DOLO-847706 format. One record per atom (N, C-alpha, C): x, z, y. Coordinates in steps of 0.02 Angstrom, whole numbers, plus 50000, padded with zeros to 5 digits. Example, Ala and Ser with C-alpha at 12.3 -4.5 7.8 and 13.67 -1.06 7.14 Angstrom:
% DOLO-847706
506605039049716;506155039049775;506605039049835;506425035449888;506845035749947;506455039450002;
This chain:
% DOLO-847706
500455000249944;500164998250007;500565001450049;500334995950117;500744993050178;500264996850231;500684998050274;500065001750333;500984999450396;500284993850463;500984991450511;500524993150572;500674996250586;500634996850651;500914995050724;501024991150768;501344988650823;501164992550869;502074995050905;501954999350954;502484994951006;502374993951080;502934990651141;503084983251103;503104982951066;503124973351013;503324975950957;503714983250965;503794981450860;503444982550824;503224979850774;503054984850704;503094987250650;503094992450641;503184999150607;502874999350545;503234998250490;502924999050428;502835005750388;502635007950370;502335011150327;502285011150264;502475012950188;502395007650145;502435014950119;501895014450053;501935021250005;502255019049960;502815023849930;503265017749891;502955022849802;503165018749759;503245019649692;504065024049665;504155027049623;504575031049639;505205023949607;505185019049565;505695016849536;505695012149616;505435011849654;505585009349721;506065012749760;505815019949778;506335024949812;507005026049769;507145024349704;507905024049664;508115017749679;507925011049664;508305004249699;508565007349771;508115008249822;508175011749890;509085014549910;508585019949858;509225024249864;510065022049834;510015017449804;510735014749791;510845006549822;510285005549875;510174997549892;510174998149961;509905003550007;509645002950058;510215004550111;509965003550182;510355004250245;510735011950230;511155014650206;511285019650270;511335024250322;511385028350339;511305031950431;512085030150462;512625027950407;513585027450419;513535019250424;513115017450385;513195009550401;512755004350487;512285010050473;512015008050569;512475011650603;512775016450605;513075020250655;513745012550675;513865010350610;514535003850638;514225000150665;513494997250670;513514992350725;513454991350765;513484987250833;513684986550902;513304982850953;513294983251009;513084977351052;513684972451046;513494964151043;513954962151044;514124960750956;514174962350925;514194960950822;514014956150842;514544950450792;514184945650756;513654947350707;513064942650701;512654944750641;512924943350579;513324939350573;513584937750522;514044944650462;514404948450527;514984955250538;514124959550502;513394961050547;513174966050523;512794963250439;512574957550432;512504954950350;512994956050315;513504956050340;514374958450290;514084966450267;513944969850331;513904977450333;513354981450277;512864976950304;512384979450250;512064976650176;512624970750168;512754968650111;511764963050126;511664963650134;511074957350144;510834951550193;510584951650204;510194945950259;509794951150294;509144953850257;508904957250319;508124952450291;507524954250322;506834951050308;506844949350378;506814942950405;506464939150496;505714943650480;505854946650544;505094949250552;504994945150641;505064940950696;504914936550718;505704934350753;505404929150793;505784925050849;505584922350890;506104922750951;505654918351027;506374914951066;506244911951137;506484909851187;506534910651238;507054915151267;506794915151335;507404911551377;507204904151424;507744901651439;507974898451379;508574897851404;508974895851354;509424900451283;508894908651287;509314909751223;508704909651196;509194910951113;508384914651048;508944919451056;508054922751034;508124928551029;507724930450954;507984933850898;507604936350823;507654940550799;507274944150774;507434952050743;507374952450667;507554957050635;507924957650548;507554965150558;507344964250481;507124971550483;507544969850392;507784976750385;508234978050345;507764988750293;507704989550227;507684994050218;508125001350205;507935008150200;508355010150216;508515013150140;508845018050133;509115021350091;508655026350060;507955026750105;507675035450110;506875036050130;506505035750089;505835032850096;505755032550141;505485027150158;504885024950232;505465023750284;506035021750269;506665019150323;506605014950348;506805010550383;506875003650433;507475005050451;507904997550485;508234996450520;508064990850566;508074990450614;507544984150642;508164982350704;508374974050707;508964974250735;508744967550800;508594965950833;508684960350899;509434956950908;509594951550884;510014946650900;509834943050951;510374941251004;510284934851042;510794931651023;510714925651039;511164920751016;511314920750963;511654925950931;511754927750848;512234933950872;511994936550907;512374944450937;512074950650920;512064954950897;511684963350901;511504963350970;510954960851016;510674963351059;510444973051067;509864972951020;509684981151027;509714982650932;509674989650955;509494993150866;509274995350866;508775000350820;508355003450799;508345003550746;508295011650747;508485015150650;507725019650657;507375017450606;506685024450601;506845027350507;506875034050543;506755037550452;507625038250412;508195034650458;508835036250406;509085041350412;
């Protein structure tokens, strides 16, 4: 079951998980330590290397000559997420929920 809430342009997901998914997240989800290694201006390729996956595209849009897109990664604890906005292939903004 999934509940989606939109707050200020961000879609926050509340997921009720099963035990198998929780075990998977604990082994493969993004950790707080990994999240802290991300900084504004970091290339997208480096973020994917640190997190070990491409994440899930949740939005993309253009403003003038700039391309923005948002990706989400599951965290390593239940109901946790990492959301990163990229501008022209570099980190523009970061947000974590529940790490």
